N, C-alpha and C positions, 0 to 999 in steps of 0.2 A: 504495501499500499504507499502511494505516494505522500508524503508530508510535505506540505512547504515550511521550510524553514523561515525564521525571522531573523530579519539582517543583524548584523551586530553594531552598526551604527549607523547612520542617517546618511543616504548617499549628498543631499544636498543640506549642509550645516546651516542652523539657523544665523542671523545676523540680528547683531545687538546694537540697538540705536539708542543711544542717550544724549539728553541735550535739557538744561534749564530744568533739573528734577524730574525729568521724564525719564522712561525705561521703556523702551519697544523690543519685542523680537518679531522677526520676519521670517515667515517661513513659508516651503510650499506646501500642498494640501498632504496630510495624514492620511493613510487607510488604516481600513481594520487590521491590518497585520503589522503596520510599523507603530502603531499608536501606542504601544509603551515606550517605544523609544524617545517620542516627543513628549509623552507626560513626563520622563525621567528629565529629558532637557526643561522642561516648564519649570519642573521643581526647582531644578539646579538654579534656574534663573529668577527666581520667585514669581513667576506669572500666577496672577491671580482673575486674568480674565483673559478667554481667547474669541476673537472676534474673526469667524467663517464669511470671508467675501465671494463665495460661490457656491456651486451647488453641494450638499451633503457629500461626502465620502467615507463618512466613517460614524460610527455611533458614538454621540455623546456623553453616555452614561459612565464610561470609564475615567472621563474628564472632571465630571459633576462627583462621582465617590469622593476623588482625592481633594474638593471643593475648591475646582477650577469653573467658573463661571463661561458658559457658551454666548455667544450672541449670534444672532446670524443676518447677514444682512445679503442674500444671496442673488436680492434684485438688480445687483451691479453686474451689467452685462460685461462677460471680458473683453478687455482691450480698452474698456469705455472709463467713464467719470462718475461720482456718486450724484444722486439727486440732493436735492437739499434735504429732504428728511432724512436723509441717510448720513447725510454730513451733519447733520444735529445731532442725531441718535451717538453719531463717534464724536463729536465735541463735548456732548454731555457726560461719554462715559470718559474719556480723557479727566475733565475737570474733575468729575467725583473720583476717580482714584488719585491725580496729583494734584488738586485744587487750583484754584482760579490764578492765584498770586504767587503760586510757585516757590513760595518761602518756607510750606509745610514739608517735612520729610518725606521721600515718596513711601509709598504704601505699594510695593511690589512692583507688577510689570505688567504691561498686556502685551499678548500675542495675536499677531494678524496675518491670517495667510489666505491666498487664492489659491489657484490652482497650481503654476509656478512660482508663485512669491515675487513677479516681476512686474505689476502691473496695479492689480488694485489695492493690495496691501500695503505695499512702498507708499502709492498715491496718499491715502489714509495716514500713513506716518507724517509724509511732508506737510499737509493739511496742517496735523497736530505741532510740528516743528514752526511752520509759519506764525500759527498762534502763541506759541511759546519766545516769539520775540526775532526768529531765524528769518532770513529775506528769500525772496522765492527763490531765487537762482541759487545762494547758498545752502537751502533744502534739498533741491534737485543734486546739487553737486556730492552733497555730503553723503547722502543714501547712495548714489553711485560709485560712491569710493568704498563703500560696505559692501555693496550688493550689484554686483557689475552685471550689466544689461538689464538694469532696473529701469521702468517709466518709456513706454511710448511716446510720439510726437504728439499726439492728441493729451496727453495726460500733461507733458511738460508743459503744453498751451495751458491746460486748465491750473494749473501751480503758478504759473507764470501772471495771470489774472487775478489770483484767487485774493479776495480780500480780508481779513482775519477777523472773526465775528467779534473780538473782544474791542476792536478800534470800532466798531458801530456805536457810538455814543448814543445815550437815549435822554441827551441831555434837550430840554425845551427852548426853545427858541427866547429871546428876550429882546423886546424893543424897547430902550428908554429915551 
């Protein structure tokens, strides 16, 4: 009887992205077979949340059993950019985990994956980096220096035109 062997290590190692009290782990999509390796990697890196930006490729129960919460954003199409709603959900998670002012001690890390870990997941991390004070160009360069081949042309243009949510002041106009 043939029994598939579990791989001894991940073929595509996760990428750690840290900036301004935020910590992200970008990966490709786990499968049910290699999920134990991802869980070990996530636990080693203090991951508290996993954001899945693709269709399901694994059962989330093993992650939930070890206390890692899974957030689903499968409506982001491969090679594209997130909707306003998905961006809001992502940033709500980022602010919940790391705080708005970045002066608090980080509470863990957020893992983010799409199918290959080269488009949708790095794009969400770039948005968080911009919200954390990094320029659009620097966020692109920073992520690409850590994850070769990340971000396509459409996603880069989106990042270049992205306006940080926190800069959108709710101040009221006052006429004197």
